C-alpha positions as a printed Julia matrix, in Angstrom:
170×3 Matrix{Float64}:
  -0.15   -0.01   -0.05
   1.16    3.5    -0.94
  -0.08    6.57    0.57
   0.52    9.85   -1.99
  -0.38   13.17   -1.36
  -3.19   14.58   -3.69
  -2.35   15.85   -6.58
   1.18   13.96   -6.88
   2.61   13.96  -10.0
   2.32   10.47  -12.33
   6.31   11.19  -12.45
   6.63   10.73   -8.23
   4.2     8.03   -8.45
   6.02    5.95  -10.62
   9.06    6.79   -9.29
   8.07    5.53   -5.91
   6.65    2.46   -7.64
   9.89    1.48   -9.32
  12.19    1.93   -6.38
   9.95   -0.26   -4.42
   9.91   -3.39   -6.87
  14.11   -3.06   -7.52
  14.43   -3.14   -3.85
  12.85   -6.1    -3.72
  13.93   -7.46   -6.87
  17.55   -6.8    -5.75
  16.71   -8.45   -2.1
  14.96  -11.66   -4.0
  18.29  -11.74   -6.53
  20.96  -11.74   -3.58
  18.59  -14.45   -1.61
  18.3   -16.44   -4.8
  21.66  -15.74   -6.68
  22.78  -19.14   -7.56
  19.54  -20.92   -8.61
  18.54  -17.38  -10.26
  21.85  -17.55  -12.09
  21.06  -20.83  -13.3
  17.94  -20.43  -14.31
  19.06  -17.43  -16.71
  21.76  -19.18  -18.28
  19.78  -22.42  -18.81
  17.18  -20.38  -20.73
  18.89  -17.89  -22.03
  16.88  -15.46  -20.32
  17.34  -11.61  -18.82
  15.8   -10.39  -15.75
  12.97   -9.16  -17.86
  12.29  -12.54  -18.63
  12.17  -13.86  -15.36
   9.83  -10.92  -14.45
   7.36  -12.06  -17.1
   7.28  -15.49  -16.0
   6.95  -14.34  -11.99
   3.6   -12.27  -13.54
   1.96  -15.52  -15.07
   2.54  -17.13  -11.84
   1.02  -14.46  -10.07
  -2.28  -15.04  -12.28
  -2.37  -18.37  -12.19
  -1.98  -19.09   -8.43
  -4.85  -19.84   -6.02
  -3.29  -21.18   -3.37
   0.46  -19.22   -2.11
   2.67  -22.58   -1.69
   1.69  -23.6    -5.15
   3.45  -20.72   -6.55
   7.31  -22.68   -6.9
   5.51  -25.5    -8.62
   3.52  -23.57  -11.0
   6.97  -21.71  -12.19
   8.27  -25.1   -12.48
   6.02  -26.86  -14.48
   6.65  -23.54  -17.0
  10.39  -23.77  -17.04
  10.04  -27.62  -17.6
   7.7   -27.17  -20.49
  10.44  -24.55  -22.06
  12.89  -27.05  -21.19
  11.92  -30.63  -20.95
  13.37  -32.46  -24.72
   9.97  -34.15  -24.69
   7.82  -31.19  -24.05
   7.58  -30.03  -28.07
   6.48  -27.45  -28.83
   7.47  -25.23  -26.18
   4.12  -23.36  -25.91
   3.49  -22.46  -21.87
  -0.38  -22.83  -22.68
  -1.87  -20.68  -19.6
  -5.16  -19.07  -19.99
  -4.37  -15.76  -17.82
  -1.62  -14.62  -21.09
  -4.7   -14.59  -23.56
  -6.8   -12.7   -21.4
  -3.79  -10.27  -21.38
  -3.76  -10.28  -24.77
  -7.56   -9.67  -25.35
  -8.2    -6.91  -23.02
  -4.94   -4.87  -23.02
  -4.42   -4.22  -26.69
  -6.28   -0.57  -28.29
  -6.87   -3.42  -31.35
  -7.19   -6.42  -29.81
  -7.58   -9.79  -32.37
 -10.92  -10.38  -34.11
 -11.59  -13.66  -32.02
 -10.45  -11.44  -28.65
 -12.84   -9.03  -30.16
 -15.68  -10.99  -30.03
 -14.99  -12.53  -26.56
 -14.97   -8.91  -25.3
 -18.59   -7.42  -26.77
 -20.06  -11.35  -25.92
 -18.56  -11.33  -22.18
 -16.67   -8.75  -20.93
 -18.85   -5.66  -22.01
 -22.48   -7.28  -21.48
 -21.48   -7.69  -17.7
 -20.07  -10.93  -17.62
 -22.93  -12.9   -17.81
 -22.55  -16.97  -16.3
 -19.95  -18.86  -17.81
 -18.43  -15.94  -20.09
 -14.83  -15.85  -18.06
 -14.19  -19.39  -19.67
 -12.2   -18.62  -22.88
 -13.6   -20.42  -26.58
 -11.62  -22.11  -28.65
 -11.84  -18.89  -30.68
  -9.5   -17.43  -28.2
  -7.33  -20.91  -27.82
  -6.57  -21.0   -31.55
  -6.03  -17.05  -32.25
  -2.45  -16.98  -33.36
  -3.11  -13.04  -34.28
  -3.27  -12.47  -30.15
   0.78  -11.98  -29.28
   0.34  -13.35  -25.51
  -1.79  -16.5   -26.27
   0.81  -19.03  -25.06
  -1.21  -22.03  -26.52
   0.12  -20.74  -30.31
   3.31  -18.96  -29.48
   6.12  -21.01  -27.96
   8.15  -19.42  -24.57
   7.21  -16.31  -22.95
   4.56  -14.03  -23.83
   5.86  -10.42  -25.27
   5.78   -8.91  -21.42
   4.81   -9.43  -18.35
   0.67   -9.95  -18.16
   0.44   -7.87  -14.3
   2.24   -6.62  -11.6
   4.19  -10.16   -9.19
   4.03   -9.54   -5.77
   7.43  -10.99   -3.69
   6.22  -14.41   -3.47
   5.81  -15.0    -7.33
   9.45  -13.34   -7.91
  11.07  -15.38   -5.36
   8.72  -18.54   -7.05
  10.12  -17.61  -10.62
  13.61  -17.16   -9.39
  13.37  -20.32   -7.36
  11.26  -23.03   -8.67
  10.76  -25.84   -6.89
  12.95  -28.55   -8.6
  10.42  -30.87   -9.95
  10.0   -32.94  -12.34
């Protein structure tokens, strides 16, 4: 929670949020230096890529204790020689790719018109085959291999830690 005096300029708000993120990131990167280094070397990832994974973990986790396992599932999907193609196949990325762009794909626009703009009638939260098959949504991890183009939300400390240190399970 952040408290700001009205009217705090947006630049100051953003700087405070960025500084808080950097503080958390740096602390966790020190705590998990060994596993973070191995993960980045193994996948050729940058800090940004780890943050993208953390954002997906944040949206996928229902039980906080599941975060390291969820992170490991996605790492396994990208590194296992038997898991081909290397797609994450996670719904939150599709939803983000539908709801964020100014010009959503046709499949996303249809889902938005049918479900989001009309007050979410029962069953509309579920994505349909058209959204799962939508190659025009760059965040569609059912259609595109690897990580999506960017984070799908602002991950909390526990999700960042999980992305830096997945649980190591098969």
